[in-house]
C-alpha positions, -999 to +999 in steps of 0.1 A: -217-737-601-219-729-564-204-696-554-198-681-519-196-643-520-180-626-490-194-592-484-190-565-457-214-543-438-198-508-437-206-474-423-223-452-449-197-429-465-222-401-465-224-403-427-201-389-401-177-418-398-153-419-368-138-442-342-152-452-308-135-432-281-135-462-257-115-488-277-106-470-309-125-493-332-147-481-360-179-466-346-207-486-362-234-478-336-239-441-344-239-442-382-261-460-407-246-490-424-250-507-458-235-533-481-201-522-492-205-507-527-174-526-541-189-559-529-220-553-551-198-560-581-188-594-567-225-603-560-235-592-596-207-613-612-217-643-592-253-639-602-243-637-639-223-669-637-251-688-620-277-674-644-257-686-674-245-720-660-268-729-631-259-733-594-265-711-564-251-680-547-245-679-510-237-646-494-215-646-463-207-617-439-191-613-405-203-585-382-229-573-357-266-582-359-274-553-382-249-567-408-278-588-419-289-557-439-259-564-462-271-599-468-306-586-473-295-563-501-276-592-519-307-615-516-328-587-531-304-586-560-309-623-566-286-643-543-301-676-530-292-677-493-271-660-467-250-667-437-242-641-409-215-649-385-221-627-355-206-629-320-197-602-295-161-616-293-155-608-329-157-570-322-124-553-329-110-581-352-084-570-377-079-585-412-062-615-398-090-624-374-117-616-400-101-638-426-099-667-401-136-664-393-145-662-430-124-692-439-140-714-412-175-702-423-167-710-460-155-745-449-188-750-430-208-739-460-189-764-481-194-776-517-183-744-535-166-739-568-157-702-563-152-678-535-157-642-546-150-609-530-148-572-539-113-558-543-114-540-510-139-526-484-150-490-485-142-485-448-109-502-441-097-501-478-068-525-470-075-550-498-058-579-480-087-601-471-089-619-505-052-630-503-055-640-466-087-659-472-072-678-502-042-687-481-063-701-453-085-721-477-056-733-497-071-719-529-054-702-559-061-665-557-070-646-589-074-610-579-085-577-594-105-592-622-119-567-647-133-595-667-141-631-658-150-663-677-153-698-664-151-728-688-155-761-671-127-763-645-107-734-659-111-698-649-098-668-668-096-632-658-083-600-673-065-577-649-061-541-661-030-522-649-018-486-655+003-496-685-009-531-696-036-558-691-028-593-680-047-625-688-045-650-659-059-685-658-065-708-628-081-741-620-114-742-601-121-741-572-105-707-567-108-673-550-116-644-572-117-607-563-133-583-588-129-546-595-156-520-602-148-523-639-162-558-643-199-550-645-228-527-635-246-541-604-283-545-608-309-526-587-332-549-567-365-552-584-399-553-566-400-590-574-366-595-560-374-575-528-404-596-521-386-629-529-358-621-506-381-622-476-385-660-481-349-668-486-330-686-458-304-667-437-284-687-411-268-671-381-236-687-367-214-679-337-177-686-332-187-718-313-205-730-344-173-726-364-150-740-338-129-708-337-109-701-306-121-667-292-085-658-283-076-656-321-101-629-329-114-597-315-095-567-302-074-588-278-063-611-306-057-584-332-023-581-349-029-545-356-047-518-335-054-481-338-034-463-312-048-428-316-069-408-339-078-371-345-110-359-359-108-339-391-107-302-383-136-280-396-130-263-429-118-227-428-128-200-452-106-199-482-086-168-493-103-147-519-079-130-544-092-101-564-078-102-599-064-067-606-042-078-635-019-099-613-043-128-605-022-153-624+010-143-606-007-145-572-021-180-581+013-192-592+028-178-560+002-196-539+008-229-556+046-225-555+046-218-518+027-251-512+050-270-535+023-277-561+046-261-587 
């Protein structure tokens, strides 16, 4: 089974994440980046499927040159090869533009049984890329999988909701997004880290994919950030001394802010 896993290079949540003042896009230059945590579950699930049934895992990402670090982490986990689509024109792309680039890259990779993603990215948190990508590729989408099995040309997932769980089946090939309940991603071993250095990583541009530059980037985006305001610094909280009326004061505080 050949699987393409789409991953994203995102700003570290522990860093000071913000927007670029010049064009109001996510500032990726002044904060460390890494493989999106939720994408690790997709990589892990792909590896498990290949380890049990054979095949290979290709990791695909779109981003600046440093996005190769996200591919590197996936290769260290055990993926077989990687593809980085990087082009200055892609900067500022929204979900529509990103899904277009991913779709053309998946087509160029070719010969796949599954396309897998995390359920959302940890920076944009929109969660729409899986559906958009499936639509562009003409694939059935089987999303939010908390459990996944593949039997020949049939794929089955369990999707867990707030009040019930659903079992969904699909034919293969298909696109599958997975949740953080599906597995426990492995840590790269020393052997995996060393092996990753010899694994192939291709770098493609928009020209390699035949994508019209006017359809991507900030100029081609359907959605844009118009303004943003930095989070104000925390102020010191109010200290209430309990003199027998602490409960009443707490209730008054919560009631005034409509928590009660």
